N, C-alpha and C positions, 0 to 999 in steps of 0.2 A: 518604501521598503524595496530592497532589491529582490528580484524574482527567486534566486536560490534560497534566500532566507524565508520567503513566503512558502515555498515548497516544503522546506524542512519543518517549519512551524505547523503547517497544515497536516503534514504526515504524522507528526508527534501528537497533535490534537486528535486526529482520527484514530490513532492507536489507543489513546487514553479513553476516548468515548466508546470505542468498541469493547475494550476491556471492562469498562464500568457497566455497560449494558449486559455483557455476558455474565459478569459476577452477580449482577442483580437478579438475573433470571435462572441461574444455576441452582438446582435444589441443594439445600444444605444437609448435613455438614459437609464442607468442602475438604477434599483430600489433596495431597500434593499433585496427583495426576490431573485433578480438575484445574488447578492453577496452570499446569503445563499446557493443557488444551486451550485455556483462555488466552494465554500468551501466544501460542502458536497461531490460533485463528486471528487474533488481533494483528500479529505481524504479517500474516498473509493478506489481510484486508488492506493494511496500510501500505505495504509494498506494491500491491496490485493497483491501488489508487495512484501511487507515485508513478508507476510505470505508465498508466493511462495518461496522467497529466503531462509527463515528459514527452510521450509520443504525440499527443495532440497539440502541444505548444511548440516544441522544438523542431520536430520533423514534420515539415509541411508538404513534403512530396507525396505523391500517390503510392509509390512503392517503398514503403518504409523498411520492409524486411528483405527485399530482393534488390539486387544490384545487377544491372545488365552488363554483360561483358563486352568489351570492345572486340570487334571482329578483326582477325589478323589478316 
């Protein structure tokens, strides 16, 4: 499997797992705002994991967020 496909499938799976766990443990009856919270937290977790995976696999340099300027 190509790496981008693995990242996409992993991110979607993590989103679904996080949403399922949160829906399982949220006290019922659920309102519309509860579903909004579940979706927001699941999105945050999935995008955070995707960010960490991309930084750790793609960017191998020690200064990922900083670039040194050339001296004039």
